[in-house]
C-alpha positions in Angstrom: 125.0 75.4 102.5 125.9 71.7 102.7 129.5 71.1 104.0 130.6 74.7 103.3 134.2 75.3 104.0 135.2 78.4 106.0 138.9 79.2 106.1 140.2 81.2 109.0 141.2 84.6 107.8 144.4 86.4 108.9 143.1 89.7 107.6 143.1 92.1 110.6 139.8 93.7 109.4 138.2 90.3 109.2 139.4 89.5 112.7 138.0 92.8 113.9 134.7 92.0 112.2 134.5 88.6 113.8 135.3 90.0 117.2 132.6 92.7 116.9 130.0 90.3 115.8 130.7 87.9 118.7 130.6 90.8 121.2 127.2 91.9 119.9 125.8 88.3 119.7 126.8 87.8 123.4 125.0 90.9 124.5 121.9 90.1 122.4 121.8 86.6 123.8 122.2 87.6 127.5 120.7 91.0 128.0 117.6 93.0 126.9 118.0 95.9 124.5 115.7 98.1 122.5 118.1 99.9 120.2 121.3 99.0 118.5 123.0 102.0 120.2 122.2 100.4 123.6 123.5 97.1 122.3 126.9 98.6 121.3 127.1 100.4 124.6 126.5 97.2 126.6 129.0 95.4 124.3 131.6 98.1 125.1 132.7 98.5 121.5 133.8 101.8 120.1 132.2 103.6 117.2 135.6 103.8 115.5 136.0 100.1 115.5 132.5 99.6 114.0 133.2 102.1 111.2 136.7 100.6 110.6 135.3 97.1 110.3 131.9 97.6 108.7 131.6 101.2 107.6 128.1 101.4 109.1 126.2 100.2 112.2 123.6 98.6 109.9 126.2 96.5 108.2 127.3 95.2 111.6 123.7 94.4 112.6 123.1 92.5 109.4 126.4 90.5 110.0 125.0 89.6 113.5 121.7 88.5 112.0 123.7 86.3 109.5 125.8 84.9 112.2 122.7 84.0 114.2 121.2 82.3 111.3 124.4 80.4 110.7 124.3 79.0 114.3 120.6 78.0 114.0 121.3 76.3 110.6 124.5 74.6 111.6 122.8 71.2 112.2 121.6 71.2 108.6 125.1 71.9 107.1 125.6 68.3 106.1 123.5 66.4 103.5 120.9 64.3 105.3 120.8 60.5 105.1 118.0 58.2 105.9 119.5 57.7 109.4 120.5 61.4 110.1 117.4 63.2 108.8 115.4 62.9 112.0 118.4 63.7 114.4 119.3 66.7 112.3 115.8 68.1 112.5 115.9 67.7 116.3 119.3 69.4 116.5 118.0 72.3 114.4 115.0 72.6 116.6 117.3 72.7 119.7 119.5 75.4 118.2 116.4 77.5 117.3 114.9 77.0 120.7 118.2 78.0 122.4 118.0 81.3 120.7 114.3 81.8 121.4 114.6 80.8 125.1 116.7 83.8 125.9 116.3 87.5 124.8 118.3 87.0 121.6 115.7 86.7 118.9 113.4 89.2 120.6 116.3 91.7 120.8 117.0 91.2 117.1 113.4 92.0 116.1 113.2 95.0 118.4 116.4 96.4 117.1 115.4 95.9 113.5 112.1 97.7 114.1 113.2 100.4 116.6 116.7 101.4 115.5 117.6 104.1 113.0 120.2 103.1 110.5 119.7 105.9 108.0 119.5 104.8 104.4 120.9 101.3 105.1 118.1 98.8 104.2 118.3 97.0 107.6 114.8 95.7 107.8 114.8 94.1 104.3 118.3 92.6 104.9 117.2 91.4 108.4 114.4 89.5 106.8 116.5 88.1 103.9 119.5 87.1 106.0 117.4 86.0 109.0 113.9 84.5 108.9 113.7 84.0 105.1 117.2 82.4 105.0 116.4 80.0 107.8 113.1 79.0 106.1 114.7 78.6 102.7 117.7 76.5 104.0 115.3 74.3 105.9 113.2 73.8 102.8 116.4 73.0 100.8 117.4 70.4 103.4 114.0 68.8 103.2 114.0 69.0 99.4 117.3 67.0 99.3 115.8 64.5 101.7 112.7 64.2 99.5 114.8 63.6 96.4 116.6 60.8 98.2 113.2 59.2 99.1 113.1 59.8 102.9 111.9 63.4 103.1 108.4 65.0 103.2 106.4 64.1 100.1 105.0 67.6 99.8 106.1 71.1 98.8 109.2 71.5 100.8 108.9 75.3 101.3 105.4 74.6 102.8 106.9 71.8 104.9 109.5 74.1 106.3 106.9 76.8 107.1 104.8 74.1 108.9 107.8 72.9 110.9 108.8 76.4 112.0 105.2 77.2 112.9 105.1 74.1 115.0 108.2 75.2 116.8 106.8 78.7 117.4 103.7 77.1 118.8 105.8 75.2 121.3 107.8 78.3 122.2 104.7 80.3 122.9 103.0 77.5 124.9 106.0 76.2 126.9 107.9 79.4 127.7 111.2 77.4 127.5 113.1 80.2 129.0 111.8 79.7 132.5 109.4 76.8 132.8 111.5 73.9 131.5 114.9 72.4 132.3 117.1 71.4 129.4 116.3 67.7 129.7 112.6 68.4 129.5 113.0 70.8 126.5 115.1 68.1 124.6 112.3 65.5 125.3 109.6 67.9 124.1 111.6 68.7 120.9 112.2 65.1 120.1 108.5 64.5 120.5 107.6 67.5 118.3 109.8 66.2 115.4 108.0 62.9 115.7 104.7 64.7 115.5 105.8 66.6 112.4 107.2 63.6 110.6 104.2 61.4 111.5 101.9 64.1 110.3 103.6 64.3 107.0 103.6 60.5 106.7 99.9 60.4 107.5 99.2 63.1 104.9 101.2 61.4 102.0 100.8 57.8 103.0 104.4 57.0 102.0 106.7 59.9 102.7 109.1 58.0 105.0 108.9 55.5 107.8 108.2 56.9 111.2 109.6 55.2 114.3 106.2 55.2 115.9 103.0 57.1 116.0 102.9 59.7 118.8 100.5 58.9 121.6 
């Protein structure tokens, strides 16, 4: 996904799709919902617009999942350098935490499990376009850094899983949605990336230089 170019479309159907996706994303990120029908109702979008733009509710939901993953992965869109690798990981952690700190990701999981989309393979596409894609793109980012000599000197898919697990541990323990202000969250995430990178360095002995060992 490095430096992918996205041209602005003048196609009315594409414009409608983008509008619908943003409306649904806004609702998911700000309000609690159990079903996709409830989400569409809160977003005040018409069924006719959904059908005209996507042909099926499930296709709109998957587009929302893809857009959410795009946002989380945005900090990794440029190839890392020795000086940008660490800040890009921090920015990625912040984007992921922003989504976790509200109802957004919880809503996506609830909708994927609870909603009826007929024959549309929503659950499989949800996983492929959401969690699996985030993991795989993070692994790709780390793999490029490893090839340049400053990334984790280990299996990069495993490194990506470890990093995401570390983030989930922080989310569960810190309850970023209510217990921490943004400055404190930023400080915590910076420290967590240091912990991850130092841990990888300690494991390999030469993966890349760490600025300092965490206290």
